[in-house]
C-alpha positions as CSV (number, residue, x, y, z in Angstrom):
1,M,-9.7,1.1,-0.2
2,R,-9.3,0.7,-3.9
3,T,-7.1,-2.3,-2.4
4,R,-9.9,-3.8,-0.6
5,V,-13.3,-3.4,-2.8
6,Q,-11.3,-4.5,-5.4
7,A,-10.0,-7.8,-3.0
8,A,-14.1,-8.3,-2.2
9,L,-14.8,-8.8,-5.7
10,L,-12.4,-10.5,-7.2
11,A,-12.8,-13.7,-3.9
12,F,-17.0,-13.0,-4.9
13,A,-15.7,-14.0,-8.7
14,V,-13.4,-16.6,-7.9
15,L,-16.2,-18.1,-5.1
16,A,-18.6,-17.8,-8.3
17,V,-16.4,-19.3,-10.5
18,A,-15.0,-21.8,-8.7
19,A,-18.4,-22.9,-7.9
20,F,-19.5,-23.7,-11.7
21,A,-16.0,-25.0,-12.7
22,V,-15.8,-27.7,-9.5
23,P,-18.7,-29.5,-10.6
24,L,-18.2,-29.3,-14.5
25,L,-14.4,-30.3,-13.9
26,L,-15.9,-34.4,-11.4
27,F,-19.0,-34.0,-14.4
28,T,-16.6,-34.3,-17.5
29,A,-14.4,-36.7,-15.5
30,S,-17.4,-38.7,-14.4
31,D,-18.9,-38.6,-18.3
32,R,-15.4,-40.1,-19.8
33,T,-15.5,-42.7,-17.2
34,Q,-18.8,-44.1,-18.0
35,Q,-18.5,-43.6,-21.8
36,L,-15.0,-45.9,-20.9
37,V,-17.3,-48.5,-18.4
38,L,-20.4,-48.6,-21.2
39,A,-18.1,-49.4,-24.4
40,R,-16.1,-52.1,-22.5
41,S,-19.7,-54.0,-20.7
42,A,-20.9,-53.7,-24.7
43,D,-17.7,-55.7,-25.0
44,L,-17.6,-58.2,-22.2
45,D,-21.5,-58.7,-23.6
46,R,-20.4,-60.1,-26.9
47,F,-17.1,-62.2,-24.9
48,A,-19.9,-63.5,-23.2
49,S,-22.4,-64.5,-25.5
50,L,-19.4,-66.2,-27.9
51,T,-18.6,-67.9,-24.4
52,D,-22.0,-69.0,-24.1
53,Q,-22.6,-70.3,-27.8
54,A,-18.6,-72.3,-27.6
55,A,-20.1,-73.9,-24.5
56,A,-23.5,-74.9,-26.3
57,T,-22.0,-76.4,-29.4
58,G,-18.4,-77.3,-27.9
59,D,-17.0,-75.1,-30.8
60,T,-14.5,-72.6,-29.0
61,S,-12.8,-71.7,-32.8
62,S,-15.2,-68.8,-33.0
63,L,-15.0,-67.3,-29.8
64,I,-10.4,-67.5,-30.2
65,A,-10.0,-65.8,-33.2
66,E,-12.8,-63.0,-31.9
67,A,-10.8,-62.7,-28.8
68,R,-6.7,-61.9,-30.4
69,R,-8.6,-59.7,-32.9
70,Y,-9.6,-57.8,-29.7
71,T,-6.4,-57.9,-28.2
72,Q,-4.1,-57.0,-31.3
73,L,-6.9,-54.1,-32.4
74,Y,-6.9,-53.2,-28.8
75,G,-3.9,-53.6,-27.4
76,E,-6.3,-55.1,-24.4
77,P,-6.2,-58.2,-23.1
78,L,-9.2,-60.8,-22.3
79,V,-9.6,-64.0,-20.2
80,V,-11.8,-66.7,-21.2
81,V,-13.1,-69.4,-18.8
82,D,-15.5,-72.3,-18.7
83,A,-17.7,-73.3,-15.8
84,G,-14.7,-75.5,-14.3
85,R,-12.4,-72.7,-14.6
86,A,-10.0,-74.2,-17.5
87,P,-9.0,-71.4,-20.0
88,V,-10.4,-71.1,-22.7
89,V,-8.4,-68.1,-24.7
90,Q,-6.1,-65.9,-22.7
91,T,-4.3,-63.4,-25.0
92,G,-1.9,-60.2,-23.8
93,G,0.1,-62.2,-21.5
94,M,-2.7,-62.0,-18.7
95,L,-3.2,-65.5,-17.3
96,A,-6.1,-67.1,-15.3
97,T,-3.9,-68.1,-13.0
98,D,-3.1,-64.2,-12.1
99,P,-4.1,-63.5,-8.6
100,A,-6.0,-60.6,-9.6
101,V,-7.4,-61.9,-12.6
102,A,-9.1,-65.9,-10.7
103,R,-10.7,-63.3,-8.3
104,L,-12.0,-61.8,-10.4
105,V,-13.0,-65.6,-13.0
106,D,-14.4,-66.3,-9.4
107,A,-17.0,-63.7,-9.2
108,A,-17.8,-64.0,-12.8
109,L,-18.7,-67.8,-11.9
110,R,-20.6,-66.7,-8.6
111,N,-23.2,-64.7,-11.5
112,T,-21.5,-61.3,-10.4
113,T,-20.5,-58.0,-12.9
114,T,-17.2,-56.7,-12.0
115,H,-17.0,-53.6,-13.0
116,P,-14.1,-50.6,-11.3
117,G,-15.6,-48.2,-8.9
118,G,-15.3,-44.4,-8.7
119,S,-14.0,-41.5,-12.2
120,L,-11.0,-41.0,-13.8
121,H,-8.8,-38.4,-13.6
122,P,-6.5,-37.1,-16.0
123,W,-3.3,-38.0,-13.2
124,S,-5.4,-41.6,-13.2
125,R,-3.0,-44.4,-15.2
126,G,-3.2,-48.2,-14.8
127,Y,-5.7,-50.6,-16.1
128,A,-9.3,-51.0,-15.4
129,M,-10.6,-54.8,-14.6
130,F,-14.1,-55.6,-16.1
131,A,-15.5,-59.7,-15.4
132,E,-18.7,-61.1,-16.5
133,P,-20.4,-64.2,-16.5
134,A,-21.5,-66.0,-19.3
135,G,-24.7,-67.5,-19.8
136,T,-28.3,-67.1,-17.9
137,G,-29.0,-66.0,-15.0
138,T,-30.2,-69.9,-13.4
139,H,-26.5,-70.7,-15.4
140,V,-23.0,-70.2,-15.9
141,S,-21.4,-71.0,-18.7
142,G,-18.2,-69.5,-18.1
143,A,-16.8,-66.1,-17.3
144,V,-14.9,-63.5,-18.9
145,V,-12.3,-61.0,-17.6
146,L,-10.9,-57.5,-19.6
147,R,-8.1,-55.7,-18.7
148,A,-8.6,-52.2,-20.2
149,S,-6.2,-49.8,-20.2
150,V,-7.0,-45.6,-19.0
151,R,-4.3,-43.8,-20.9
152,T,-7.2,-42.6,-23.3
153,A,-10.0,-42.3,-21.0
154,A,-7.5,-39.8,-18.7
155,H,-6.1,-38.3,-21.6
156,D,-9.0,-36.9,-23.1
157,I,-10.2,-36.4,-19.4
158,T,-6.7,-33.7,-19.2
159,W,-8.2,-32.6,-22.7
160,R,-11.7,-31.9,-21.6
161,W,-10.0,-30.4,-17.9
162,A,-7.7,-27.9,-20.2
163,A,-11.1,-26.9,-21.9
164,V,-12.9,-26.0,-18.5
165,L,-9.7,-24.6,-17.3
166,A,-9.0,-22.5,-19.9
167,G,-12.6,-20.8,-20.0
168,T,-12.9,-20.5,-16.4
169,A,-8.9,-18.6,-16.9
170,L,-11.1,-16.1,-19.6
171,V,-14.1,-15.9,-16.7
172,A,-11.5,-14.7,-14.0
173,L,-10.2,-12.5,-16.4
174,A,-13.5,-11.0,-17.5
175,C,-14.3,-11.0,-14.1
176,T,-10.8,-9.0,-12.9
177,A,-11.4,-6.2,-15.5
178,L,-14.9,-6.1,-14.1
179,A,-14.0,-5.9,-10.7
180,R,-11.0,-3.3,-11.5
181,L,-13.7,-1.3,-13.8
182,L,-16.1,-1.3,-10.9
183,T,-13.9,-0.6,-8.3
184,R,-12.4,2.7,-10.1
185,W,-16.1,3.8,-11.0
186,V,-16.7,2.9,-7.0
187,V,-13.4,4.8,-5.8
188,S,-12.9,7.3,-8.0
189,P,-15.0,10.1,-6.4
190,L,-13.2,9.1,-2.7
191,R,-9.8,9.7,-4.3
192,R,-10.8,12.8,-5.4
193,L,-12.5,13.9,-2.4
194,D,-9.2,13.2,-0.8
195,R,-7.2,14.7,-2.4
196,A,-9.9,17.9,-2.0
197,V,-9.7,16.4,1.7
198,G,-5.7,16.9,1.6
199,Q,-5.5,20.2,0.3
200,L,-8.2,22.1,2.1
201,T,-6.2,20.4,5.4
202,A,-3.4,22.5,4.1
203,G,-5.0,25.8,4.6
204,V,-5.0,25.6,0.0
205,P,-8.7,26.1,-1.9
206,P,-9.3,22.8,-3.0
207,A,-10.9,23.1,-6.7
208,Q,-14.7,21.8,-7.1
209,T,-14.9,18.0,-6.3
210,E,-16.4,15.8,-9.6
211,A,-20.2,14.4,-8.5
212,G,-19.7,10.3,-10.2
213,G,-19.9,7.0,-8.8
214,P,-22.8,5.8,-7.4
215,P,-25.8,8.1,-5.8
216,E,-24.5,8.0,-1.7
217,L,-20.5,8.9,-3.5
218,R,-22.1,12.1,-5.4
219,Q,-24.1,13.1,-2.8
220,L,-21.1,12.9,-0.1
221,A,-18.8,14.9,-3.1
222,I,-22.0,18.0,-3.1
223,G,-22.1,17.8,0.6
224,F,-18.3,18.6,0.6
225,N,-18.2,20.8,-1.9
226,R,-20.6,23.4,0.2
227,M,-18.5,22.7,3.0
228,A,-14.8,23.2,1.3
229,S,-16.3,26.7,-0.1
230,T,-17.3,27.7,3.6
231,V,-14.4,26.5,5.0
232,T,-12.3,27.9,2.5
233,A,-13.9,31.2,2.3
234,A,-13.5,30.8,6.1
235,L,-9.4,30.5,6.0
236,E,-9.3,33.4,3.8
237,Q,-10.8,35.3,5.3
238,Q,-8.7,34.5,8.3
239,R,-5.9,34.8,6.6
240,R,-6.3,38.2,5.1
241,L,-7.5,39.5,8.2
242,V,-4.3,38.9,9.9
243,T,-2.3,40.3,7.2
244,D,-4.2,43.5,6.6
245,T,-4.1,43.8,10.1
246,S,-0.2,43.9,10.1
247,H,-0.3,45.8,7.0
248,Q,-2.9,47.8,8.0
249,M,-1.3,48.9,11.4
250,R,2.0,49.6,10.6
251,N,1.0,53.5,8.9
252,P,-0.8,54.1,12.5
253,M,2.4,53.1,14.3
254,A,4.5,54.9,11.7
255,A,2.7,58.1,13.2
256,L,2.4,57.1,16.6
257,R,6.0,56.7,16.9
258,L,6.5,60.6,14.9
259,R,4.3,62.0,17.1
260,V,5.6,60.2,20.5
261,D,9.7,61.0,19.0
262,A,8.1,64.5,18.3
263,L,6.9,65.3,21.6
264,H,10.2,63.7,23.0
265,T,12.0,67.0,22.6
266,H,9.2,68.7,24.9
267,L,9.0,66.8,27.9
268,P,11.0,67.6,31.4
269,A,13.4,64.7,32.2
270,S,10.7,63.3,34.5
271,A,9.2,62.3,32.0
272,E,11.8,60.4,30.2
273,R,11.3,56.5,31.9
274,T,7.7,57.2,30.8
275,Y,9.2,58.0,27.6
276,T,11.8,55.2,26.7
277,G,8.3,52.6,28.5
278,V,6.5,53.7,25.3
279,T,8.5,53.2,22.8
280,T,9.8,50.4,23.5
281,E,6.8,49.3,23.4
282,L,6.0,50.6,20.2
283,D,9.7,48.5,19.2
284,R,7.6,45.4,21.1
285,L,4.5,45.7,19.0
286,E,5.8,46.5,15.4
287,T,8.1,43.6,16.0
288,L,4.8,41.5,16.7
289,L,3.2,42.8,13.7
290,D,6.3,41.8,11.7
291,D,5.8,38.1,13.3
292,M,2.4,37.7,12.7
293,L,3.4,38.2,8.9
294,A,5.8,35.8,8.9
295,L,3.9,32.8,10.7
296,A,1.0,33.8,8.3
297,T,3.5,34.0,5.6
298,A,5.2,30.5,6.8
299,E,1.1,29.0,7.1
300,H,0.2,30.1,4.0
301,R,3.7,28.3,2.1
302,A,3.5,25.2,4.8
303,G,-0.1,24.8,3.2
304,E,1.0,25.2,-0.6
305,L,4.3,22.6,-0.4
306,A,1.4,20.5,1.2
307,V,-0.4,19.8,-2.1
308,T,2.4,20.2,-4.7
309,D,5.7,19.0,-5.9
310,G,8.5,21.3,-4.6
311,S,10.9,18.4,-4.4
312,D,12.9,20.7,-7.1
313,A,14.4,23.3,-4.3
314,H,17.4,22.5,-2.7
315,C,20.5,24.2,-1.3
316,D,24.0,23.7,0.2
317,A,23.0,24.1,4.0
318,A,26.4,24.0,5.4
319,E,27.3,26.9,3.0
320,V,23.4,28.5,4.3
321,A,25.2,27.9,8.3
322,R,28.5,29.2,7.4
323,T,26.6,32.5,5.9
324,R,24.7,33.0,9.2
325,H,27.5,33.0,11.4
326,R,28.9,35.6,9.7
327,L,26.4,38.0,9.8
328,W,25.7,36.8,13.2
329,E,29.0,36.6,14.7
330,P,29.2,40.7,15.6
331,V,25.4,40.8,17.4
332,A,26.5,38.1,19.6
333,H,29.8,39.6,20.3
334,R,27.8,42.3,21.5
335,A,25.8,40.2,23.8
336,G,28.9,38.9,25.1
337,A,28.2,35.4,24.0
338,R,30.9,33.6,21.5
339,L,28.9,31.6,18.4
340,T,31.3,29.5,16.5
341,S,30.0,27.5,13.4
342,E,31.6,23.8,12.1
343,A,29.8,22.8,8.4
344,A,31.2,20.2,6.5
345,G,30.1,20.7,3.5
346,P,28.5,20.7,1.0
347,V,24.9,19.7,2.4
348,T,22.3,19.7,0.2
349,A,18.8,20.0,1.8
350,A,15.6,20.5,0.2
351,C,14.1,23.6,1.1
352,T,15.6,27.6,-0.1
353,D,18.2,28.8,1.1
354,R,16.1,31.4,1.8
355,E,14.0,29.4,3.7
356,L,16.6,27.8,5.5
357,A,18.3,30.6,6.5
358,Q,15.1,32.1,8.0
359,I,15.1,29.2,10.1
360,A,19.2,29.4,11.0
361,D,18.2,33.1,12.4
362,I,15.4,32.7,14.1
363,L,17.3,30.1,16.3
364,V,20.4,31.9,16.4
365,D,18.7,34.9,17.8
366,N,17.3,33.2,20.1
367,A,19.9,31.6,22.0
368,I,21.5,35.0,21.7
369,K,19.1,36.1,23.2
370,Y,18.2,33.8,26.3
371,A,21.8,32.2,26.9
372,G,22.7,34.5,28.6
373,R,26.3,36.9,28.6
374,N,29.2,34.5,28.5
375,T,27.9,31.6,27.2
376,E,29.1,29.7,23.5
377,I,26.6,28.8,20.8
378,T,27.1,26.6,17.9
379,V,25.7,26.2,14.9
380,R,26.6,22.8,13.2
381,C,24.9,21.6,10.2
382,T,25.6,18.0,9.1
383,T,24.0,15.1,7.6
384,E,22.1,11.6,9.5
385,G,21.2,9.5,6.7
386,S,18.8,10.7,4.4
387,L,18.7,14.1,6.4
388,A,20.0,16.9,6.5
389,V,20.5,18.7,10.5
390,L,21.2,22.3,11.0
391,T,22.0,22.8,15.1
392,V,21.8,25.8,17.2
393,T,24.0,24.8,20.6
394,D,23.8,27.2,23.6
395,D,25.1,26.3,26.9
396,G,22.9,29.2,28.7
397,P,20.1,28.1,31.3
398,G,18.5,26.1,28.4
399,L,14.4,24.6,28.9
400,S,13.2,22.3,31.6
401,T,11.6,19.7,30.7
402,E,8.7,20.5,30.9
403,E,9.0,23.7,29.4
404,L,10.1,22.0,26.0
405,P,6.7,20.9,24.9
406,R,5.2,23.9,24.9
407,A,8.6,25.9,23.0
408,T,7.1,26.0,20.0
409,R,3.1,27.5,21.2
410,R,2.3,30.3,19.6
411,F,2.9,33.6,22.2
412,W,4.5,31.1,24.6
413,R,7.6,32.9,26.4
414,S,9.0,31.2,29.5
415,D,8.6,33.3,33.0
416,R,11.9,33.5,33.2
417,Q,12.8,34.8,30.0
418,S,9.8,37.8,30.7
419,G,12.2,40.7,30.8
420,T,13.5,39.3,27.5
421,S,12.3,41.2,24.4
422,G,10.2,38.6,21.6
423,T,7.0,38.1,21.1
424,G,7.1,34.1,21.3
425,L,6.5,33.6,17.5
426,G,9.6,32.6,16.4
427,L,9.8,28.6,17.0
428,A,6.8,28.7,15.6
429,I,7.4,30.3,12.1
430,A,10.2,27.7,12.3
431,E,8.8,24.8,13.1
432,R,5.8,25.5,10.1
433,L,8.5,26.2,7.5
434,L,10.1,23.3,8.0
435,A,6.9,21.2,8.3
436,G,6.4,22.5,4.7
437,R,9.4,21.0,3.5
438,G,8.5,17.5,5.6
439,G,10.8,18.3,8.1
440,R,10.7,18.8,11.9
441,L,11.7,21.1,14.9
442,E,13.6,19.0,17.6
443,L,14.2,21.2,21.0
444,E,16.1,19.1,23.9
445,Q,18.8,19.9,26.8
446,A,21.8,19.7,25.9
447,R,24.1,18.6,28.2
448,P,25.9,19.4,30.8
449,R,23.1,22.7,30.4
450,G,21.9,24.8,27.7
451,L,19.4,24.3,24.6
452,R,19.9,22.0,21.5
453,A,17.6,23.6,18.1
454,R,17.7,20.7,15.3
455,A,16.3,22.1,12.4
456,I,15.5,18.3,10.6
457,V,15.0,18.5,6.5
458,P,15.1,16.0,3.7
459,R,18.6,16.0,2.1
460,A,18.5,16.7,-1.8
461,V,20.3,16.0,-4.7
462,P,20.6,19.2,-7.1
463,D,19.6,18.6,-11.0
464,E,23.2,18.9,-12.9
465,G,22.3,21.6,-15.0
466,A,22.0,23.8,-11.5
467,R,25.2,23.2,-10.7
């Protein structure tokens, strides 16, 4: 927005300066051209008067001497002819027989004064031709033709235009500085609001936005602060409810498990199935509480990373993959699956090893639980350009095309997996952890069968001092 507002102000300033500068440039050129015409017209009047006197007295010596001195002094040639077109004086190499001069002489003898038309410019070169008849309006006694150089006038116009353009540039710079100040004054409150909105969106309590700028923006900032306080309080209450509930239910759950275990010795054999079902549900409920707490923590951490600089975090993703393989290999063996790993290291990922280990645990645990027996699970760590990719692939039943988009929803589980333990929160937790680090979770069908889960995070270069 700042660029657009500043561009609009600068466009208006350019138009305003141009509307002032262009007429001024044209006026200075026209004024200097008029000065040249007036000066040469005065010279022509003098020579026309001398020509008329010479025609009346028959003495042309004064006219010839004056014309030669003029050409010698100013470098501008003259041609003076009498009423019969006979040359009286020719200076500077200009001859009355030249076609251009002859046309001007003919026009002057017809009692027509000729001055150059239009305005000069800095790039004007060459000469301007002037012609004036001598004598009275009813009796033309001769004609005077003057060839004036426009170089000096063009040079003067160049300097005048340079002065005008320099002033225009100064005004344009002043307008630019003013536009930047005005834009900053208008946009700064919006930028503060944008940062506060980003913090609020990420679930982090935003700082109170300073009310500044135009009255409308000040009112908007005040209204946003009120809304942010209300939303932040609601989010904090919701987060605290989930966290406190998870914590507070642990004690009753532990007490309930102790009572159920104590009751086990007093139950008849016919109640064994019921006892087993109760303990299974207790296990599931404890797992659910743990996952809810983990999800709340992951969402809070993702919100913090969205508005803070977490670029200093890094870990060797290949080493994490190898470590999790060694940890989960006995578990996979007991479940009747084969777990392998492929990791060419080091692969430096922009996250902590704890976060990546938690993500890997979720993906491997899901693969072991849902792939089934006699399946092969592979943990692979690779790089794709600027990304580090941790892939867990199994050749189990996988998910259908319709199920893949729903797999990361909270508490969602496939109908085919209803008999398997789990809460449906694992992939949601992994997705939030990856999102906090600028990454993503991709689920796709493996070929010929199975599921491929790809945890993608940006790569990072660790500090030399950290090695």
